[in-house]
C-alpha positions in Angstrom: 5.0 -51.7 -22.4 5.9 -48.7 -20.3 4.4 -45.3 -21.2 5.4 -42.0 -19.6 2.2 -39.9 -19.9 1.6 -36.3 -19.3 -1.5 -36.8 -17.2 -1.0 -40.2 -15.5 2.8 -40.4 -15.1 4.4 -43.7 -15.9 1.9 -46.4 -16.6 2.1 -50.0 -17.8 0.0 -50.8 -20.9 -0.6 -54.4 -21.8 -0.5 -55.1 -25.6 -3.9 -56.7 -25.5 -5.3 -53.3 -24.1 -4.2 -51.4 -27.2 -6.9 -50.2 -29.6 -6.0 -49.6 -33.2 -7.4 -46.7 -35.2 -6.5 -47.3 -38.8 -7.1 -43.7 -39.8 -6.2 -42.2 -36.4 -8.5 -39.7 -34.8 -10.0 -36.7 -36.6 -7.2 -34.1 -36.6 -4.7 -36.6 -35.4 -4.2 -39.1 -38.2 -0.7 -40.1 -37.0 -2.0 -41.3 -33.7 -3.3 -44.8 -34.3 -2.7 -46.8 -31.1 -4.6 -45.9 -27.9 -5.5 -47.4 -24.6 -8.5 -46.5 -22.4 -7.7 -45.3 -18.9 -10.5 -45.3 -16.3 -10.4 -43.0 -13.3 -11.8 -44.5 -10.1 -13.6 -42.7 -7.4 -12.8 -43.1 -3.8 -15.4 -45.8 -3.4 -13.7 -47.9 -6.1 -16.4 -47.2 -8.8 -15.5 -45.9 -12.2 -16.0 -42.3 -12.8 -18.1 -41.2 -15.8 -15.2 -39.8 -17.8 -12.4 -42.0 -19.0 -9.3 -41.2 -21.0 -8.3 -42.3 -24.5 -4.5 -42.2 -24.1 -2.3 -42.2 -27.2 0.6 -44.7 -27.3 2.5 -42.8 -30.1 2.1 -39.4 -28.4 2.3 -40.0 -24.6 1.5 -36.3 -24.0 -1.9 -36.7 -25.8 -5.0 -38.0 -24.0 -8.6 -37.2 -24.7 -11.4 -37.3 -22.1 -14.2 -39.6 -23.3 -17.6 -40.7 -22.0 -20.2 -43.3 -22.9 -22.9 -41.2 -24.6 -25.7 -43.2 -23.1 -24.7 -41.9 -19.7 -25.7 -38.4 -20.8 -28.2 -39.0 -23.6 -30.1 -42.2 -23.1 -31.7 -42.1 -26.6 -28.4 -41.6 -28.5 -28.6 -44.0 -31.4 -26.8 -42.5 -34.4 -27.0 -44.3 -37.8 -23.7 -44.7 -39.4 -22.9 -45.5 -43.0 -21.7 -49.1 -43.0 -18.8 -48.1 -45.3 -17.4 -46.0 -42.5 -17.3 -49.0 -40.2 -16.2 -51.9 -42.5 -12.6 -51.8 -41.3 -13.7 -52.7 -37.8 -14.8 -56.2 -38.6 -18.0 -57.8 -37.7 -19.8 -55.4 -35.3 -22.5 -56.8 -33.0 -24.5 -55.3 -30.1 -22.2 -57.3 -27.7 -18.8 -56.2 -29.1 -19.5 -52.6 -30.0 -18.5 -49.9 -27.6 -19.3 -46.2 -28.4 -17.6 -43.2 -26.8 -17.8 -39.5 -27.4 -15.1 -36.9 -26.7 -15.5 -34.4 -23.9 -14.6 -30.8 -24.2 -13.5 -29.3 -20.9 -13.3 -25.4 -21.1 -12.0 -23.1 -18.4 -15.6 -22.6 -17.3 -16.5 -26.2 -16.3 -20.2 -25.3 -16.5 -19.7 -25.3 -20.3 -18.6 -28.9 -20.3 -19.8 -30.6 -23.5 -19.5 -33.7 -25.6 -19.2 -34.1 -29.4 -22.2 -36.3 -30.4 -21.5 -35.6 -34.1 -18.2 -37.6 -34.2 -18.5 -40.7 -32.0 -15.7 -43.2 -31.6 -16.8 -46.8 -32.4 -14.8 -49.7 -31.0 -15.0 -53.3 -31.8 -13.8 -54.7 -28.4 -13.2 -58.2 -29.8 -10.9 -57.0 -32.6 -9.4 -54.0 -30.6 -10.1 -51.8 -33.7 -11.8 -48.4 -33.6 -12.8 -45.5 -35.8 -14.0 -42.0 -35.2 -16.7 -41.3 -37.7 -18.9 -38.3 -38.5 -22.6 -38.8 -38.3 -24.8 -37.2 -40.9 -27.7 -36.9 -38.5 -28.3 -33.6 -36.8 -26.3 -34.3 -33.7 -24.5 -31.3 -32.2 -20.7 -31.0 -31.9 -21.1 -29.3 -28.5 -23.8 -30.9 -26.4 -23.8 -29.5 -22.9 -23.5 -32.0 -20.1 -22.6 -30.2 -16.9 -26.1 -30.1 -15.6 -26.8 -33.7 -16.7 -23.8 -34.9 -14.8 -24.6 -32.8 -11.7 -28.2 -34.2 -11.7 -26.9 -37.8 -11.9 -24.4 -37.0 -9.1 -27.2 -35.7 -6.9 -29.5 -38.6 -7.7 -26.7 -41.1 -6.8 -26.3 -39.3 -3.5 -29.9 -40.1 -2.5 
């Protein structure tokens, strides 16, 4: 299907790349179908931040990142009841993302570790859940990403 997005212009989205959120995202319950868009660096590698692009609202896309890239020990415990609509989750078919907040001062870049997005990649079903653990809503990541960037340049 063709999608005319605000950030990426006109893109082609294959139906098998659509991820279904039964309850939408927190604050956006009417947005249930999304696709992941990956930015590529000049060297052809994926950049750290990807985009969760809404199919229903082409003007709506959220920056997301794999939380393990910025917090290697991130292992939230979720109530199984919150995830039952995703089908059988295994270590191999579970992909977790967190949303990125990009303020005008980029040095205040942060992620929401309190409300991860859990995706069953086999079923193409996802849910954004709220973790009861003491994870922060605004976890600063600018310095972490800068340090990784410098280390990669070695």
